[in-house]
C-alpha positions as CSV (number, residue, x, y, z in Angstrom):
1,M,0.0,0.1,-0.1
2,D,1.4,3.5,-1.0
3,R,2.4,5.7,1.9
4,L,-0.2,8.3,2.8
5,T,0.5,11.6,3.9
6,A,-0.9,13.2,7.0
7,D,-3.4,15.4,4.8
8,A,-4.3,12.4,2.7
9,L,-5.0,10.3,5.7
10,R,-7.4,13.0,7.2
11,A,-9.2,13.4,4.0
12,R,-9.7,9.9,3.5
13,L,-10.9,9.5,7.1
14,R,-13.3,12.4,6.6
15,A,-14.7,10.9,3.4
16,A,-15.2,7.4,4.8
17,I,-16.2,7.7,8.3
18,G,-17.4,11.2,9.3
19,E,-18.6,11.5,12.8
20,P,-19.9,8.6,14.7
21,E,-23.1,8.5,16.8
22,V,-22.0,7.6,20.4
23,T,-19.4,7.6,23.0
24,G,-18.4,4.9,25.6
25,Q,-18.6,4.8,29.2
26,G,-16.5,3.9,32.4
27,F,-17.5,1.6,35.3
28,D,-17.7,1.3,39.1
29,L,-17.5,4.3,41.4
30,A,-16.3,1.8,44.0
31,A,-13.2,1.0,42.2
32,A,-9.9,2.1,43.7
33,R,-9.7,4.5,40.2
34,A,-12.6,3.9,37.9
35,R,-10.9,3.9,34.5
36,R,-13.1,4.8,31.5
37,R,-12.8,3.4,28.2
38,R,-14.4,5.0,25.3
39,W,-13.6,6.1,21.6
40,W,-14.5,8.5,19.0
41,A,-14.4,9.2,15.2
42,L,-14.3,12.9,15.1
43,E,-14.7,15.7,12.7
44,L,-11.2,17.5,11.8
45,G,-10.2,21.1,12.6
46,T,-9.0,23.0,15.6
47,A,-9.6,26.2,17.2
48,P,-7.2,28.7,18.9
49,A,-7.2,28.8,22.8
50,P,-5.1,30.6,25.4
51,V,-2.0,28.6,27.0
52,R,-2.6,27.7,30.5
53,A,0.7,29.0,31.9
54,A,0.8,28.8,35.9
55,S,-0.2,25.2,36.5
56,M,0.9,23.5,33.2
57,V,4.4,22.0,33.1
58,A,5.3,21.0,29.6
59,L,7.9,18.4,29.6
60,V,8.0,17.9,25.7
61,V,9.8,14.6,25.5
62,A,9.9,13.0,22.0
63,V,9.8,9.2,21.6
64,A,11.1,8.2,18.2
65,A,9.7,5.1,16.5
66,V,12.1,2.0,16.3
67,V,11.0,0.5,13.2
68,T,13.4,-2.6,13.5
69,V,11.6,-3.9,16.6
70,G,8.1,-3.5,15.2
71,T,5.8,-6.3,14.5
72,V,2.6,-7.0,12.5
73,I,0.5,-9.6,14.4
74,H,-1.6,-11.7,12.2
75,L,-4.4,-13.6,13.6
76,Q,-6.2,-16.8,12.3
77,G,-9.6,-15.1,12.5
78,L,-12.0,-13.9,15.1
79,P,-14.3,-16.3,17.0
80,K,-17.9,-16.5,16.3
81,P,-20.1,-14.5,18.6
82,A,-21.6,-16.2,21.4
83,G,-24.9,-17.9,20.2
84,S,-24.3,-17.0,16.7
85,S,-23.6,-19.4,13.7
86,N,-21.9,-16.7,11.9
87,G,-19.1,-14.5,13.0
88,P,-18.7,-10.9,11.9
89,A,-17.3,-10.1,8.4
90,G,-13.7,-9.3,8.4
91,V,-12.4,-6.4,6.4
92,S,-9.4,-7.3,4.3
93,Q,-6.5,-4.7,4.4
94,P,-3.2,-4.5,3.1
95,N,-0.2,-4.5,5.5
96,P,-0.9,-1.7,7.9
97,A,3.0,-1.4,8.6
98,A,3.3,0.5,5.3
99,T,1.8,3.7,6.9
100,I,2.0,3.0,10.6
101,P,5.0,3.6,13.0
102,L,6.2,0.2,14.5
103,G,6.7,-0.2,18.0
104,P,8.0,-3.2,20.4
105,A,7.3,-6.8,20.0
106,V,4.4,-8.5,21.5
107,D,4.1,-11.8,23.4
108,G,1.1,-12.5,25.5
109,F,-0.8,-9.3,25.4
110,V,-3.3,-8.4,28.1
111,P,-6.0,-5.6,27.1
112,E,-6.7,-2.8,29.3
113,D,-8.2,0.0,27.5
114,V,-9.6,0.7,24.0
115,T,-10.4,3.6,21.7
116,A,-11.6,3.7,18.1
117,V,-12.3,6.1,15.3
118,S,-14.4,3.5,13.3
119,A,-15.6,0.0,13.4
120,D,-12.4,-1.1,11.5
121,Q,-9.7,1.2,13.1
122,W,-9.1,1.0,16.8
123,W,-6.1,1.1,19.3
124,V,-6.0,-1.4,22.4
125,L,-3.6,-0.4,25.4
126,G,-2.4,-3.3,27.4
127,S,0.5,-5.1,28.7
128,D,2.8,-7.7,27.5
129,S,3.0,-10.5,30.0
130,A,6.2,-12.1,28.7
131,G,8.2,-11.3,32.0
132,C,8.2,-7.6,31.8
133,S,7.4,-4.9,34.4
134,G,6.9,-1.3,34.7
135,A,6.8,1.0,31.6
136,D,8.7,-1.5,29.6
137,C,5.5,-3.7,29.8
138,T,3.2,-1.2,28.2
139,R,2.0,-2.2,24.5
140,I,-0.3,-0.4,22.3
141,L,-1.9,-2.3,19.4
142,H,-3.6,-0.7,16.4
143,T,-5.9,-2.6,13.8
144,L,-7.1,-1.4,10.5
145,D,-9.4,-4.4,9.8
146,G,-11.6,-4.8,12.8
147,G,-9.3,-6.9,15.0
148,Q,-8.2,-9.5,12.3
149,T,-4.8,-8.1,12.4
150,F,-2.8,-5.8,14.9
151,T,0.3,-3.8,14.5
152,S,2.3,-2.8,17.6
153,I,3.0,1.0,17.6
154,P,5.6,2.9,19.7
155,I,4.6,3.6,23.4
156,P,5.4,6.4,25.9
157,P,8.3,6.0,28.1
158,A,6.1,5.6,31.2
159,V,3.4,3.7,32.8
160,V,0.0,4.8,31.4
161,T,-3.6,3.5,32.2
162,G,-5.9,5.2,29.6
163,L,-5.7,5.6,25.7
164,R,-7.6,8.0,23.4
165,F,-7.4,8.6,19.7
166,R,-9.3,11.3,17.9
167,D,-8.2,10.2,14.2
168,P,-5.3,8.3,13.0
169,E,-2.8,11.1,13.9
170,D,-4.0,12.6,17.1
171,G,-4.0,10.5,20.3
172,W,-3.4,10.7,23.9
173,A,-2.0,8.1,26.6
174,Y,-2.3,9.1,30.2
175,S,-1.9,8.3,34.0
176,S,-3.0,10.0,36.9
177,T,0.2,12.3,36.8
178,T,1.2,12.7,33.1
179,M,-0.4,12.9,29.7
180,W,1.4,11.8,26.5
181,S,0.2,13.1,23.3
182,T,1.1,12.3,19.7
183,H,0.1,14.1,16.6
184,D,1.8,11.5,14.2
185,G,0.0,8.3,14.9
186,G,2.4,7.3,17.7
187,A,5.8,7.9,16.2
188,E,6.6,10.5,18.9
189,W,4.7,11.1,22.1
190,N,5.0,14.4,24.3
191,A,4.5,14.6,27.9
192,T,2.3,17.2,29.8
193,S,1.4,17.5,33.5
194,F,-0.7,19.8,35.3
195,S,1.3,21.0,38.5
196,G,-0.1,19.7,41.7
197,M,-3.0,18.1,40.0
198,T,-4.2,14.5,39.0
199,I,-5.8,13.6,35.7
200,D,-9.0,11.9,36.3
201,D,-10.4,11.7,33.0
202,L,-9.8,12.5,29.4
203,E,-12.1,12.6,26.2
204,T,-11.9,14.1,22.7
205,S,-14.6,15.5,20.2
206,G,-14.8,17.8,17.6
207,G,-11.7,20.2,17.5
208,Y,-10.8,19.7,21.2
209,V,-9.6,17.4,23.7
210,Y,-10.7,17.8,27.4
211,A,-9.2,16.4,30.7
212,I,-10.6,16.6,34.4
213,A,-7.7,17.6,36.6
214,C,-8.1,17.6,40.5
215,D,-5.9,18.5,43.4
216,S,-5.9,17.0,46.8
217,A,-8.8,19.3,48.1
218,P,-10.2,18.0,45.8
219,V,-10.8,21.2,43.6
220,C,-11.3,20.1,40.1
221,S,-11.1,21.9,36.6
222,L,-12.0,21.2,33.2
223,E,-9.0,21.5,30.9
224,R,-9.2,22.0,27.3
225,S,-6.7,22.0,24.3
226,P,-7.0,22.0,20.5
227,A,-6.7,18.5,19.5
228,T,-4.1,18.9,16.7
229,R,-1.6,20.8,19.0
230,D,-0.7,21.0,22.9
231,S,-2.3,24.3,24.2
232,W,-4.1,23.8,27.4
233,Q,-6.2,26.1,29.2
234,A,-8.4,25.8,32.3
235,L,-12.1,26.5,31.9
236,A,-14.2,27.7,34.9
237,L,-16.7,25.5,36.6
238,P,-19.4,26.8,39.0
239,S,-18.2,27.6,42.4
240,D,-20.7,25.2,44.0
241,V,-19.5,22.1,42.3
242,S,-15.8,23.0,41.9
243,A,-14.9,21.8,45.2
244,T,-16.9,18.7,45.2
245,R,-15.9,15.2,44.2
246,Y,-15.8,14.5,40.4
247,L,-17.0,11.2,39.4
248,P,-14.2,9.5,37.3
249,G,-15.4,8.0,34.3
250,S,-18.5,10.5,33.7
251,L,-16.7,13.0,31.2
252,N,-18.7,12.6,28.0
253,V,-18.2,14.6,24.7
254,H,-20.1,14.7,21.4
255,G,-19.2,17.5,19.0
256,S,-19.6,20.8,21.0
257,D,-21.5,19.2,23.9
258,V,-19.7,18.2,27.0
259,W,-21.1,16.5,30.1
260,M,-19.5,15.9,33.4
261,A,-20.9,14.6,36.9
262,F,-19.9,15.4,40.4
263,S,-21.3,14.2,43.6
264,W,-21.2,15.1,47.3
265,R,-23.2,14.6,50.6
266,A,-24.2,17.5,52.5
267,A,-24.0,17.3,56.4
268,N,-27.6,17.1,56.9
269,E,-28.4,14.7,54.1
270,A,-28.5,10.9,54.2
271,E,-27.8,10.5,50.6
272,N,-25.5,11.4,48.0
273,V,-26.3,14.4,45.7
274,S,-25.3,14.2,42.0
275,E,-25.3,16.7,39.5
276,V,-24.5,16.7,35.8
277,L,-22.9,19.8,34.4
278,T,-23.8,20.3,30.7
279,S,-22.0,22.6,28.1
280,T,-23.3,23.2,24.3
281,D,-20.3,25.4,23.5
282,N,-17.2,23.2,23.9
283,G,-17.0,23.8,27.9
284,A,-16.9,27.5,27.8
285,H,-20.3,27.8,29.7
286,V,-22.2,25.2,31.8
287,S,-25.5,24.4,33.2
288,E,-26.3,22.2,36.2
289,S,-29.0,19.6,36.5
290,S,-29.9,16.9,39.1
291,V,-29.7,13.3,38.4
292,C,-30.6,10.1,40.6
293,P,-32.4,12.0,43.4
294,G,-33.6,9.6,46.1
295,T,-30.8,7.1,45.4
296,N,-27.2,6.4,46.8
297,G,-25.8,8.4,43.7
298,L,-24.7,8.2,40.3
299,V,-22.7,5.1,39.1
300,S,-22.3,5.8,35.4
301,L,-23.3,8.4,32.7
302,Y,-23.3,7.9,28.8
303,G,-24.0,10.3,26.1
304,V,-25.3,8.9,22.9
305,N,-25.9,12.2,21.0
306,A,-26.6,15.8,21.6
307,A,-30.0,14.9,23.2
308,D,-30.1,11.2,24.7
309,L,-28.2,10.6,27.7
310,W,-28.4,7.3,30.0
311,A,-27.3,6.9,33.7
312,T,-27.2,4.2,36.1
313,C,-27.8,5.0,39.7
314,A,-27.2,3.1,43.0
315,T,-30.5,1.9,44.5
316,G,-29.5,0.0,47.7
317,N,-27.5,-2.9,46.7
318,L,-28.7,-2.8,43.0
319,V,-28.5,-0.4,40.1
320,G,-31.3,1.5,38.3
321,V,-31.5,3.2,35.0
322,W,-32.1,6.7,34.3
323,R,-32.5,8.6,30.9
324,S,-32.6,12.1,29.5
325,V,-33.9,13.1,26.0
326,D,-33.2,16.8,26.2
327,G,-29.4,16.9,26.6
328,G,-29.1,16.3,30.2
329,Q,-31.4,19.0,31.5
330,V,-33.9,16.6,33.0
331,F,-33.3,12.9,34.0
332,T,-36.3,10.6,34.7
333,E,-36.1,7.1,36.1
334,V,-36.9,4.4,33.5
335,Q,-38.8,2.3,35.9
336,Q,-40.1,3.3,39.3
337,S,-39.4,-0.1,40.5
338,G,-35.6,0.6,40.6
339,G,-33.0,-2.2,40.3
340,Y,-32.6,-4.6,37.7
341,G,-31.0,-7.4,39.7
342,E,-27.4,-6.0,38.7
343,P,-25.1,-4.7,41.5
344,N,-24.7,-1.2,42.2
345,T,-21.5,-1.1,40.2
346,G,-23.1,-1.6,37.0
347,T,-22.5,0.6,34.0
348,I,-24.4,1.4,30.8
349,A,-23.8,2.3,27.1
350,A,-26.4,2.9,24.3
351,T,-26.7,3.4,20.8
352,S,-30.2,5.3,20.8
353,A,-32.7,6.6,22.9
354,T,-34.1,3.2,23.1
355,N,-31.4,0.5,22.6
356,A,-28.7,0.2,25.4
357,V,-26.4,-2.4,27.0
358,M,-25.8,-2.7,30.9
359,A,-22.9,-4.5,32.6
360,G,-22.6,-6.0,35.9
361,T,-22.6,-9.6,36.7
362,R,-24.0,-10.1,33.1
363,L,-24.2,-8.2,29.7
364,L,-27.9,-7.1,29.3
365,F,-29.6,-5.3,26.5
366,T,-32.7,-3.4,25.9
367,T,-34.6,-2.1,22.8
368,D,-37.6,-0.5,24.4
369,G,-35.9,2.2,26.6
370,G,-35.0,0.2,29.4
371,Q,-38.3,-1.2,30.2
372,N,-37.0,-4.7,29.7
373,F,-33.6,-6.2,29.7
374,Q,-32.5,-9.5,28.1
375,V,-29.4,-11.4,28.7
376,A,-26.7,-11.2,26.1
377,L,-23.8,-12.9,27.8
378,D,-23.5,-14.5,31.3
379,N,-20.4,-16.7,31.6
380,G,-19.5,-16.1,35.3
381,D,-17.2,-13.1,34.6
382,G,-18.0,-9.4,35.8
383,W,-18.3,-6.8,33.1
384,S,-17.9,-3.2,32.3
385,V,-19.3,-1.9,29.1
386,V,-17.2,0.5,27.2
387,G,-19.4,2.1,24.5
388,F,-20.4,2.1,20.7
389,T,-18.6,3.5,17.7
390,N,-21.8,3.5,15.7
391,S,-25.3,2.0,16.0
392,E,-24.0,-1.4,15.9
393,D,-20.3,-1.9,17.1
394,G,-19.3,-1.8,20.7
395,F,-16.8,-3.0,23.2
396,A,-16.9,-4.3,26.7
397,F,-14.3,-5.7,29.3
398,S,-14.7,-9.2,31.2
399,Y,-13.2,-9.4,34.6
400,P,-12.6,-12.6,36.4
401,N,-14.8,-13.6,39.4
402,S,-16.5,-10.3,39.1
403,S,-13.3,-8.6,40.3
404,Y,-12.9,-5.4,38.6
405,A,-8.9,-4.8,39.4
406,Q,-7.7,-6.2,35.9
407,P,-9.7,-7.3,33.0
408,N,-9.1,-10.7,31.5
409,G,-10.7,-10.1,28.2
410,L,-12.0,-7.7,25.4
411,W,-15.1,-8.4,23.7
412,R,-16.8,-6.8,20.8
413,S,-20.3,-6.8,19.4
414,D,-21.5,-5.9,15.9
415,D,-25.4,-6.1,16.6
416,A,-25.8,-3.3,18.9
417,G,-25.0,-5.6,22.0
418,A,-27.3,-8.5,21.5
419,Q,-24.4,-10.9,20.9
420,W,-20.6,-10.5,21.8
421,Y,-17.3,-12.3,20.9
422,E,-13.9,-12.1,22.4
423,V,-11.3,-10.3,20.7
424,Q,-8.2,-12.5,20.1
425,F,-4.6,-11.3,20.8
426,P,-1.1,-12.8,20.5
């Protein structure tokens, strides 16, 4: 395959996939640090923004691609979805090594996070289990054919726990202390940190990338940068929520719409109070709305599009489902009865106002707005649903024995969550 220039890749991406319909979602508020897994195919372009000066420390460390140790991983084919007689149709692609920078070899890959720009093109962050430790154990695999083959790309020289790509060139790998950005598909990674603050979340949409950064108080801020370059600024949050606890995994972005959730418990209150902050202008201004009143608080939040949002809320030991059809201004409980038999760590992702997947001790799906859920997969694992790249293709992680410490598999659906199959890695 001919080598494509950056402009040619961008033009091809814009023509081929446009902007997808939905984002993904994180899991479990009770986890030590809820990690979110989500992906986007986004419109290209950028917009100027002032540089955050006092609290941002630019480390600017370049990591060159080492082509000689790269590897293209060819699989024998994906397994069939559970309960299906036919697996998903694979998309034949030329050797991706012709255009993608190559990274370290992989042996015994364990997936930890996933990000995608289309049903066929995605990246998986994980570790190499072949006796390595620390930063040297990190691996990032890239596929152009829906997981039929993978290419190892260069990695940041540090341990990272999250990964997002906006398009084939612009991506971010991050930990709680450092963000690594690439604008050439992973050939080089540049480091940025927010002085005295931890990075709790990161998402990208439209022309921007967003991060939630919090100090030890905790006082949190919404940070924003043009997606094609590193130029961060802090955006003001309302004073009554800036000093409350941000809910990791609740940052959602879709075009110019941004949603984030905060939770707190007043001294005279018996239950948590959860609020969703909504912006329709790339985070410049926000409005506040209540979610999950009368419950133990918000567990997960998922934005499908500019209008439709889903949420799970803790109702005792179980989880209930709430929805908004007006961009997050008003949330209503799907069923007054509350829980669906799933533990109060259950997460949700959706493809429309009616179709959604809920994860807990099982993968469940609904096609009637949450009135009824059917079992999609129940194999004894715990589950965290990630999200959907379009109305059909989605991802979820499985966890052994319902423990959410370390995933043991990445699963994919190509029918809106009704059936799932496990992605195979070397």
